C-alpha positions in Angstrom: 17.8 -0.1 -23.2 17.0 3.3 -23.8 18.2 5.8 -21.5 15.2 8.1 -20.5 15.8 12.0 -20.3 14.2 13.4 -17.5 15.8 14.8 -14.2 16.7 12.3 -11.9 20.5 11.8 -11.7 20.0 8.3 -11.7 17.7 7.2 -14.3 17.2 3.9 -13.4 14.3 4.9 -10.6 12.1 5.5 -13.0 12.7 1.7 -14.8 9.8 -0.5 -13.9 10.7 -3.3 -11.4 9.6 -7.1 -10.3 11.4 -9.7 -8.1 14.0 -11.8 -8.7 12.8 -14.9 -7.7 9.7 -16.5 -6.4 8.5 -16.0 -2.9 6.7 -18.7 -0.6 4.9 -18.1 2.6 2.2 -19.3 4.8 0.7 -17.7 7.9 -2.6 -17.0 9.3 -5.6 -15.4 7.6 -7.3 -12.8 9.5 -10.6 -13.0 8.6 -11.0 -17.1 8.8 -8.6 -17.9 11.3 -6.6 -20.4 8.9 -3.7 -20.6 7.5 -3.1 -19.2 4.0 -0.5 -20.3 1.6 0.7 -17.4 -0.7 3.2 -17.4 -3.7 4.5 -14.5 -5.1 6.0 -14.7 -8.7 8.0 -12.4 -10.9 5.9 -10.4 -13.8 6.6 -8.8 -17.1 6.1 -5.4 -17.7 3.3 -3.6 -17.6 1.4 -6.3 -15.6 1.0 -4.3 -12.7 0.1 -6.5 -9.4 -2.0 -9.6 -10.3 -4.0 -11.7 -7.2 -4.8 -15.2 -8.1 -7.1 -17.3 -6.4 -5.5 -21.0 -7.2 -7.9 -22.3 -4.8 -10.8 -22.0 -7.7 -11.6 -24.3 -9.9 -10.9 -21.6 -12.6 -7.7 -19.7 -11.0 -9.4 -16.3 -11.0 -7.2 -13.5 -11.5 -7.7 -10.5 -10.0 -5.7 -6.7 -10.8 -5.0 -4.8 -8.5 -7.2 -1.6 -9.6 -9.1 0.7 -7.7 -12.0 -0.2 -9.7 -11.7 -3.7 -8.2 -12.3 -2.6 -5.1 -15.4 -4.7 -3.5 -15.1 -3.7 0.1 -13.3 -1.7 2.7 -14.9 -2.9 5.5 -11.9 -3.2 8.0 -9.8 -3.7 5.4 -9.4 -3.5 1.6 -10.8 -6.0 -0.5 -10.4 -6.6 -4.5 -12.6 -8.8 -6.8 -14.0 -9.9 -9.8 -16.8 -11.9 -11.1 -17.6 -12.9 -7.4 -13.9 -13.7 -6.5 -12.5 -11.6 -4.1 -9.3 -11.5 -1.8 -9.1 -9.0 1.0 -6.8 -7.7 3.5 -4.4 -6.6 0.3 -3.5 -3.1 1.7 -0.3 -4.5 3.7 1.2 -6.5 1.0 0.7 -3.6 -1.4 1.8 -1.3 0.8 5.1 -3.2 0.6 5.6 -3.6 -2.9 5.0 0.3 -3.4 7.2 0.8 -0.6 9.9 -1.1 -2.0 9.6 -0.1 -5.6 7.9 -3.1 -7.3 5.6 -2.4 -10.2 5.0 -6.1 -11.7 4.4 -9.3 -9.6 1.8 -12.1 -9.3 0.3 -13.1 -6.2 -1.1 -17.0 -5.7 -3.2 -17.6 -2.5 -4.9 -20.7 -1.6 -7.8 -18.5 0.4 -9.8 -15.6 0.2 -7.1 -13.4 2.0 -3.7 -12.2 2.1 -1.8 -13.8 5.7 -1.8 -11.4 7.8 2.1 -11.8 9.3 2.3 -9.8 12.2 -0.2 -6.8 11.4 2.6 -4.9 9.4 4.2 -4.8 6.2 7.6 -5.5 7.7 7.5 -9.4 7.5 6.9 -8.6 3.3 9.4 -6.1 3.0 11.7 -8.6 4.5 11.1 -11.5 1.9 11.3 -8.9 -0.3 14.6 -7.8 0.3 15.8 -11.8 1.0 14.8 -12.7 -3.0 16.1 -8.9 -4.4 14.4 -6.7 -7.0 15.3 -6.5 -10.6 15.0 -3.7 -13.3 13.2 -3.8 -16.5 13.2 -2.7 -19.8 10.4 0.0 -19.8 10.0 3.3 -17.8 7.0 3.5 -14.9 4.2 5.9 -15.8 3.7 8.8 -13.1 0.4 10.8 -12.4 1.1 14.1 -11.5 -1.5 16.0 -9.3 -2.1 19.4 -11.2 -4.8 20.4 -9.4 -6.4 20.2 -6.0 -9.0 17.1 -5.1 -11.1 16.4 -2.0 -13.3 13.7 -0.4 -15.0 13.6 2.4 -17.7 11.3 4.4 -18.5 12.4 8.1 -15.3 13.7 9.7 -12.7 12.1 7.6 -11.2 14.0 4.6 -8.6 12.8 2.1 -7.3 15.0 -0.9 -4.5 15.6 -3.2 -2.9 18.8 -3.8 0.1 19.9 -6.4 3.5 19.1 -5.1 6.7 18.3 -6.8 6.9 15.0 -4.8 4.8 12.5 -3.4 4.1 13.5 0.3 1.8 12.5 3.0 0.3 14.0 5.8 -1.9 12.0 8.1 -4.0 12.8 10.9 -6.0 10.8 13.2 -8.2 11.6 16.2 -8.8 8.8 18.7 -10.7 9.5 22.4 -8.6 7.0 23.7 -6.1 8.2 26.4 -3.3 5.9 24.4 -3.6 7.7 21.2 -5.4 11.1 21.0 -4.3 13.2 18.0 -1.4 12.2 16.2 -0.5 14.1 12.7 2.7 12.6 10.8 4.7 14.1 7.6 6.7 12.0 5.3 8.3 12.7 2.2 8.2 9.4 0.4 11.4 7.4 -0.2 12.2 3.4 -0.1 14.7 4.5 2.5 11.9 6.2 4.3 9.1 3.7 4.2 11.4 0.7 5.5 12.8 3.0 8.5 9.7 5.2 10.1 6.6 3.2 8.2 6.8 -0.4 7.2 6.5 -2.2 11.0 3.6 -0.2 12.2 1.1 -2.8 12.8 -2.6 -2.4 12.7 -4.8 -1.9 16.0 -7.9 -2.6 17.5 -10.5 -2.0 20.4 -10.4 -5.5 23.2 -14.4 -4.4 23.1 -14.7 -4.8 18.7 -12.5 -7.7 18.7 -14.5 -9.6 20.7 -17.7 -8.3 19.1 -16.3 -9.1 15.4 -15.1 -12.9 16.6 -18.8 -13.7 18.0 -20.2 -13.0 14.8 -17.8 -14.7 12.9 -15.4 -12.3 12.0 -11.6 -11.8 12.4 -11.0 -14.9 13.6 -7.3 -15.1 13.6 -6.9 -11.7 14.9 -4.4 -11.9 18.2 -2.0 -10.1 20.0 0.5 -11.7 17.8 -0.9 -9.2 14.5 -2.5 -6.1 16.1 -2.0 -3.6 18.8 -4.9 -4.8 21.3 -6.1 -1.4 23.1 -8.8 -1.8 26.3 -10.3 0.9 27.6 -6.9 2.8 28.8 -3.7 1.2 27.3 -2.2 -1.1 25.2 -2.6 -4.6 26.5 0.1 -6.2 24.1 2.9 -7.3 26.6 5.7 -5.5 24.4 3.8 -2.4 24.0 4.1 -0.1 21.1 7.0 -0.1 18.5 6.9 3.5 18.4 5.0 6.4 20.1 3.0 7.1 17.3 2.9 3.2 15.6 -1.1 4.1 15.0 -0.6 7.0 12.9 2.2 5.3 10.5 -0.1 2.2 10.5 -2.5 4.6 8.8 -0.4 5.9 6.4 1.1 2.3 5.6 -2.4 1.1 4.9 -2.8 4.5 3.1 0.2 3.8 0.4 -1.4 0.2 -0.3 -4.7 1.5 -0.8 -3.5 4.7 -3.3 -0.7 2.2 -5.1 -4.4 0.9 -6.3 -4.4 3.4 -8.8 -1.6 1.4 -10.8 1.4 3.9 -10.7 3.4 6.5 -8.5 1.7 9.4 -7.7 3.6 12.5 -7.8 1.7 14.8 -5.3 0.8 15.9 -1.7 -1.7 13.0 -0.1 -3.8 14.9 3.0 -5.7 12.9 5.4 -7.8 13.8 8.5 -9.2 10.6 10.0 -9.5 8.6 6.7 -9.8 5.1 6.0 -10.0 2.7 3.4 -13.3 3.4 2.3 -11.9 7.2 1.7 -8.6 6.1 0.2 -10.7 4.4 -2.2 -13.3 7.1 -2.8 -10.4 9.5 -3.2 -8.9 7.7 -6.1 -12.0 7.4 -7.8 -13.1 11.0 -7.6 -9.5 11.7 -8.9 -9.6 9.9 -12.2 -13.1 11.4 -12.9 -11.6 14.7 -12.9 -8.7 14.6 -15.9 -8.3 18.1 -15.6 -6.7 17.6 -11.6 -3.6 15.1 -13.3 -1.3 14.4 -15.9 0.1 10.9 -16.7 4.2 11.8 -17.7 6.0 9.1 -19.5 9.4 10.2 -19.4 11.0 8.2 -22.2 9.6 10.9 -24.4 9.9 14.7 -23.6 9.4 17.8 -25.1 8.9 21.8 -24.6 6.0 21.4 -23.2 6.3 19.8 -20.2 4.8 23.1 -18.2 7.2 22.8 -15.2 7.0 18.5 -15.1 11.2 19.3 -15.5 11.0 19.8 -11.6 9.4 17.1 -10.4 11.1 14.6 -7.9 11.1 11.0 -8.6 10.8 8.8 -5.9 13.9 7.0 -5.6 14.3 3.0 -4.9 17.3 0.9 -4.6 17.7 -2.3 -6.2 17.4 -4.9 -3.6 20.1 -6.9 -4.2 20.1 -10.2 -2.4 23.8 -10.3 -1.4 23.7 -7.1 0.4 20.2 -7.6 1.8 
């Protein structure tokens, strides 16, 4: 294994990772309300995250890539050739949060199981099987110039930064939410401790409307925080006071992972969501002057300050210590 020349004390953080063992789970689908079977398998270097619709005759494979996003209403849906997989953001967020670059995700339905509405169950499954370092470095996309998008009141942008930072701001005219802002410097420790358990949320009147239209049939108090006009109606209440903004960050980490490589830069969002997150990636890639891809296996004297980057650190998930 060739040791790359770069700034990090532990050089293994730059190596790609997959899971050590196959993962199997079965849980309700948010949209259909039916049980969805999912199998996650290890994958080779540079394969990325690939979804496979094993319920279809040709078992269509769908690369987790921002260009394959087909819908951003209520959730992020990816697809190719008419085959789709929806609600991918929570699982992708868990992969990103735990440093998994390569995996095959097989499902027997057009959606990922919703679990408890957060990424915590996926993180626990990944910790149960452990991760494995692979013999090739990750590529990093470094933001070198600002880029932004907007849609009505919503805004999202990338600014140059020596590390992956997130600043998220939400504003709801609801007494239990109001305006919430959260800042974080990304790491697997911070993700697991502060972000992954934050559940998706919705308003009772919207849930009732959607279910009357045959949508969100699997949505319940078991997999979402639901609010009426004044309060949270879940008996257990919130997992933390700022669970709402933290879930938006959880979603954003999953959506931004569709770039296919770690980002070094500052993501700032105000009233953003799946649509703006995807539009930001498209805008970013359309402006090549705003970014630079770094592969740390080979470095030279023309790094232009890249030696000062702070690379996100990931633990190797060892099943013996999980």
